N, C-alpha and C positions, 0 to 999 in steps of 0.2 A: 667603361661605359659614362654617358653621361643622362642627367634627367634632367629635360627641356621643360621647364616652368613658360607657358604660352602667353607672357606678356614681356613689355621692353623691361629692361634694368632702372631707364628711367624715362619719366612720361615725356612723348613728343607731341604738341598739339600748336600747328604753325594753322595760323588760318589766312594768310596773306601767301598767294605765289609769288617767287622771286627767281626765273630760272637762272639769271645772271649770277644771283647768290650763290646757287646750287651748284654750278661749274665751279666755284672756288670749295665747297664743305666735301664734293664728292672725290678731292684729293685725298680727304680722311677715310674711304672705302679703298684707295686700289693706286692711291699714291705712294710716293717713293719709303715715306715714314707714316702712310696709316694702319688701320685698325688690320686691315687681311694680312699684312707683313706682319706686321706682331706676329698675331695670332700664328700663323706658320711658323714664326721663327719659334715661337716659347715652346709649341706641341714638337718639333722634330726635335730640340735641341737635349727634351729633358730624356731622351734614351742615352746621351753619353755622359749622364751628371749622374755620379758615383755615390753621391750620397741623398738618402732620403726626404730627408726634410729641404732640401732645394731641390730635388727632382718634384717633390709635391706643390711643391711653390712656382715651379715652371707650369704644372701644369694649370696652377688654379688662374694663372694670371692668363697662360694662352686661352684656357677658356671665357676670361672674362672679357679678352680680346674679342671672342667671338659677337659676346652678348655686345658689346661695342660697335661692331662692325652691321649689326641688325638697327643700331641707331643713328647709325648715320646715314644706313639704305633710306630711312625713316622717316629721317630729315630729308633729304635729295627726294623722296617719292611724297613726300606734300608740299615740299616747293614746284615743285614741276608738275603736278594734275592741274587738270582743268585748263593747259593752253589753249589760248586761240592761236592762228597761227603769226597772227601780229605780233603777239607776247615773242612768240619762237624768234621771230626773224631780228624784233627792234631789239631783244634781250642780248643779242650774242649766240642764242642757245642754237640756232642752226645748224651748225655741222655735227653737234652729239646726236639734235632729236633725227638728223639723215641720218645716220647709221642705226640709230638707239629708238627710237621716237622716246618713251619717257621711261623706257628700262632703266634699270639701275644694272651698270653694266662699269667693271674698275676700272680707273683712267684718274689720272693724274690732274692737276685745273690745267694744263698744260698740253691735255689732249693722250699723254703718251700712256699705252697699258700697260696693265698689271704686268709684272715680271717676277719668276721668282729668283731671278739676281738681285733683288733688293732687299732679300734678308739673308741672311748669314746662319749655319750652322755649321760650327767647324769644329765640335766632336771634341774642343778641351776647354774645359771647366770652366777656367778663369779668361780664355779671350771669348769665350759665349756672354760670360756675365758682364766682363765688360761694351762687350757688344750690346747688351740688351739694354745698359744704364743709357751710354749714349743713343739709342734707338726713343728709350722713354722720352729725353729731352726734346730730340729731335720733335716728336710730336708735340709735346708741349709746346715748344715752339711754332709746334705748325697752328696748332690752336691757338697761340696769341696772334699772329698775324692774321687769322680769322674773326677773333672777338675785335682788331681792331679797326675791320673795313666794313663791319656790319652793326646794326643800331638795333633791329628788332627783337624785343624781349622775347618773342617766342623762341627766336630761334638761338639767342644769347643761352640761355637758360640751359639746354639740354651741352651746348658747347662748354659751358662751363663746366659743368659736371663734368665730361668727359676730360677736360684740362686737370682736370684737379683727381684723376685716375692715374693719368702720368707722372704724378707727384709722388702719390703711396707709391705705383708702381716701380717708380725708380730709388727709393727710398730701400722697398721689399726687395732687390734688387743688388742692392749696397750690402743690405743685412746677409746672403744668400755668397755676395763674396764675402766676406769676411769670414763665413762658416767654413768656404772651402779652403780658404788661406790657413785657415786654423787648421784644419786638418792635412796641411801638407806639414813635410818634411823640414823645407824654407819658406820664409816668407818671402823669398825671391820672386816675383812672378815668373821669371823668365829660367827659374830651376824647377819646373814642376817635374820634368820627367827625368828622373835620374840616371836612368839609361842614354841618355842621351847629355846632360849637363853634369853630371857626377864623373869626374876622369880617372879612368881605372890604371892599373900599372899595364905595361905592353908584356 
């Protein structure tokens, strides 16, 4: 059960609309490496995690990703509010606008809708944690790309915050991977399941 605090984890105060930039940033809402996939990934993986500390970490980070989803949605909302028809057309925001007006809808920057195939929950703690570390790096790279193409400090500020959290999450998942490995009978990543990997006499 969660306790919802009715405020953003990090403030967003964008004063100048920019629908073109919104189309870039919305990829972190519902794109292949976005916050929606991250939250669903970790909150799904926690059920197969056998170690309480690591299960708690997946729950904590999965919950925080929901807060990040809210921040990204707020950025996109503030970048697209009160648009004139001319701004919609000139910015290239028209295809999104025709389908969704300025409602928040999960898609990648290229227009591909969110799909649950974009995240993995394998049920093997080693596999899932390695997946999680890679996911955090891909999200960090996406935020790097966003910061390369925008200059508005009102946008850059919350994006930098989100990028920093990806780095922290990567480090935390690295710690969880070490905890998991320390609890295994073998340090070999591929000998996790003795019933498959240890030869027995016929």
